[in-house]
N, C-alpha and C positions, 0 to 999 in steps of 0.2 A: 867197702860196705860189708857189714856182718852177713854171714851166710844164711842166717835164719830169717832175714828180712825178705818179704815177697817183692818181686820186681815192680808191682804196682805202686809201691811206696818209695822206691829208690829215687826217682826223679824229684818227687816232692821234697824229700829230705835233703837232697843235694842242692836244689835250686832255691828253696824257701823254707829252710829249717825253722826260723823264728815263727813263721805262720803255723807250722806243724805243731810247735810247742803251745802256741796260743790256742789252737783248736782243741787240744787235749785239756788244757786248763779251763777253757770256757765250758766244755762239757761237764767237768766236775763241779764247777761253780754253779752252772745253770740247772742241771738235773741231778747232780750228785755222782754221775758216772760218765766217763768218756769211753767210747768204743772205737777201736781200730779194727775194722772188719777185714778178715783174710790177711792179717798182717804177717803171719808166719808163712814162710816158703813151704809149699806143699810137700816137698821131699823131706824137709826138716820135721814137719808135723808127722809124717810117716815114721821117722826115726824116733820121735817122742812116744808114739803109740807102741812101738816095739819095746821101748824102755819100760812102759807100764806093765807089760807081761812079765818082764824080768823082776820088776820092783815089787809087784803085788805080794809074793811070798814073804818078802822082808817086812811088809806092813802087818802081816798076820802071823803071829807066833804065840804059841801057848794059849790059843783061844782068845787073844786080845788084839786090838788094832792099835797101831801107833803111827803117827805121821813121820815121814822121813824129812829130816831137818838138816840144813847146812851141809856138812861133809858127808852125810848119808847119800847125798845126790852127786858127789864127786864123780867125774868121768861120765856124766850124762849131759844131754842137751839142756836140761833144766838149769843145771849149774852154769853151763856156758852162757845162757841168756842172762841169768841173774847177775853175773859178775862181768859181763861184757863192758867194754869201754862205752859203747853206745848207750846202754841202759843206765849206767852211772851218770853219764852226761845228761841224758834226758831227764832223769829224776831230779838232778840238781837244777836244771833249767826250769822245770815245772815248779819246784819249791822255792826258787829264788825270791819270789814275791813275798814269801813269809819270813825272809831273813834266815833261811835254813839251808845248810849244805850237808851232804852225807859223803862218806867214803866207804871203801870196801868192807871195813869191819862193821859198818852199820847195816849191812845187807843180810837178810835172813830168809832164804827160800825155804818153803815148806810144801811138801807133796802130800796131798790127801787122796787116798784111794779108798772109796767107799763101796762095799759090796757085802751082801749077806747080813745076818743079824748083828755081827760085830761092827759093821759099818754104819750102824744107826746111832752111834754114840754122839755124833755132832749134829744130828738132825734137829732143827728148831732150837739149837743151842745159841740163841741170839747173843751178840756180844759187840763191844767196841774192840777194835785192834789197838795195840799199843803204838802203832806206826803212823808216821806222817803220810806216807803214800803206800798203797797196796796195789799191785798189779796181778790180776787173775789171768792165768794162762791155761784155759781148759783144754784137755787132750781127748778124753772120752766122756761123752755125755749120753744119758738116756734119751730115747726119742720123746718128743714133746707129747704131753698127755697128763693124766692124773698121777700124782705122786712121782713126778719126774725130777725132783731135786732142784727146783728153781732156786736161784739166788735172790733172796729178799733183802731190801735195803731201806732204811730210814735215813735219808741222806742229809749230811751236814747239820745235824741237830745240836752240835756244840762247836766251839772254837778250840784251837790248839791252846793248851795250858799246861804248865808244869806244877799246878797246885793239886796235891793229893786230896785235899778236901773237896774241891770241885769235881775231881774224878770220881770219888765215892758217891757224891750227890747225884751226878748224872747216871752212874751205873745203877743206883738204887731206884731212881725214877723210871729208868728204862725197863725195869722188871715189872712195872705195874701194867697189867693188861689193858686197863681202861685208857691209860695215857698213850700206850702204843697205838691203840685203835684210832685215837684222835689225831695222830701225827701222820703227815704224808709219807706213804711208803709204796713201793711197787716191787714186782717180781720180774726177773729176767731169766730166760732160757739161755744159758751159756752155750756158745757155738764153738767147737774146736777150730783152732786157727785164728780166732779173734783174740785181741787183748782188751781187758777191761780195767780201767783206772778209777780209783776212788780214794778219798782221804780216809784211811783206816781208822784213825783216832777219832775223827769227827762223825763218822757214820755208824749207826747201829745196824747189824746185818747178820746174815747166816744162811743156812741151807734149809729150804722148805722140805716137806714130806718127800721121802724117797722110797720107792718100791725096793725091798731088800733083795729082789732077784736081779736088779739092774746094777751096772757098773758105772761109777762116777769118779773120774780121775781129773783132778784140778791142781795145778801148781800155783801157789801164792808167793809172790816176790815182795818182801816187806822191807821198806826203807826207813831206817831210823825211828825216832819217836821222841816225844817230849820228855819222858822219864828216863829213856836211855841217855839222852843228853844231860839230864839232871844228875844222873849217877856219875857221869864223866866230869862233872863240875861246870858244864856249859849252861849258863843262865841266859835264856834267850827272850828277847822282847819281840814277840811275833808281830810282823809288820801288818798283818791283816787279821 
């Protein structure tokens, strides 16, 4: 069993892994997001928090913020989780119903550390991910309250598609305030130690208002995507 997995999940994974996968997929299908509460081992979460202190200066150079992507996270627990055999297997088992499979080269972890004025660049930057599956792994979050950087999601508003025309259409429609207000959406206070699963390509989402005195550190693990496959010559007929 991977060292980052909390003991409360070990037995479930070992004895009824198919039900574990179905539970995650059902959460994403029914509400747009599946949550595994306290999934990370407490000692591993402490290790990730220590990494945030070391990584923050790398995110803020020359007065600008940049996300840490891929090899930027090498030799950290974030990289270990993203490319673990367990996570690759889990992602593939979740996505199997769509006729999709990913491999190591399709995985793109990204660490966003938001603090101060420079950390406001992504606030209310609503968007669709390019990915089939996105796993949010929060590490440091502001206390719940006003301007606490909630994660807001408009879940499953489109299907997977490799059509650039459809992609542009949905992106343009999603920018219309009146339409966004009409579509079901909700906000979530991310809790460190939890994992949050959603279909990145299908769900419009982003970070709500954030007090610039607060620190928000969240790692996103991104798995594949329709246009990544298209660029590789993979034409996929999505099963759902």
